N, C-alpha and C positions, 0 to 999 in steps of 0.2 A: 802280476795282478791275479792270474788264474789260481794261484795258491791261496790267495785271500778269498776268492770266491769258494774254492773248496772247503777251506776252514770254516768260512759262514755256512755253508751248506751242512758241514758235520755239526757244527753248535745248533743250527736249526733243528737238524733231525733228533739231536739229543734232547732238545727242548720237547719235541713231539713225544719222543720216547718216554719222557717224564710224565707227560700228560696221560699217556696210554697205560702206564704203569699204575697210575693213581685212580685209574677207573675200576669199580668194582668187577670181580672176576667174570660175572656172567654177563655184563653189560655189553651191550652191541658198541661198536666202534664206529663212529663217524668221522672218517678220517678228513673229509673235507673240512668240518667244523674244527677239528683239532688243529688242522694245518694253518687254518685262519688265526685261530687262537693263539697258537705258538708263534705265528709271524708277528703279532703284535705285542708278543711279551719282551721282557728285557733281553737285550743282547750284550753279550761280554765285550763287544769291540765295536769299532766302526767299520773294520774292514776296508781299509783305504791306506795307501802309503802316505807318509809325511809329505812328499813332494807333490803328489796329486792333490792331496787335501790343501795345502798351502796356495797351490794354484787356483784351486776352485774357490777358497775363500777369498782371495783378491779379486777374483772375477764378480763373486757376489758383491762384496763391498763396494765395487765400482759400478754396479747396476748393470752388469752386461752378463748376467747369467742367463743363458737362452734355454731354459727348462720350463716345461710345463709345471703347474702347481701339483706335482705329484710326489710320489716317494723320494726320488732323488733330491729335489728341491727341499723337502722336509729335512733329509739328511744334512744337507749342507746348512740350513737354517739353523737346525739344532746345534750342530757342531760349531756354527758361528756365534750363537748365543752363549754357549758354555766357554768358547774362547774369550769372547768380549768380556764377560763377567769376570773371568779370571785376570784378564790384563786391567781392568778397572780395580779389581780388588788388591792385587799385588803389584801393580804397576810394572807388567810384564810387557814385552815385545810381543808381536803377532807369532812369530816362529816359536818363541820359547813356550807361550802359553799353548799353542797348538800341539807341541810336543808333550807338553804336560798333560792335555786332556786325552791326546791318543795313547799315551802310555798308562793313565788312569783307566781308560776304557769304559764300559758301561752305557751303551747306547740304549736309547728308551725302547727301541724295537730293533727287528731286523731289516727294516726298510726293503722288503721284497713284496711283490704283488700276491694278491690271493691267488691267481693263477698258477705263478711260479711256485708258491708254497705248497698247493695242492698236486701239482706236477712231480714235485720232489718226494712227496710223501707217498704218492702212488707208485713212484719207481721203486722205492726201497720197503714198502709195507708187505708182509707176508700175511695173506688173509687166514690161511690155514692155523698158523700158530699165534696170530694176533700179535706179531712181533715186528718192530722196525729194524731193518738191517742197516746200521750205520756204518757207513764206510770208514776204514782205517785211514 
């Protein structure tokens, strides 16, 4: 799971870096607003394992998901919506539809809090060069 978090962070920092490079050369860089904007941008994946996602969707579908109505809840709700739509459209089972959705990727956002987004950007942003040092 830690490698998925590292991958998410790397993809997130790449999204922030793309926003920074799109700014005009002399413009001031407000890393907080860029971090929040990037956190709400399209993410290439859901960053969870198949087994964990299957377990969480089953818990959600049985009404036993004990999460506040926050980002994690939004992630599972979005994933469940996409899986349900695919199940109805193609007559697939839950596991097959989930595998299809996870392999297709494309989450609507990174599902990280603004505080986490800002913390990540602050950790890797070099003020002198106005560059984000994206870890390999």
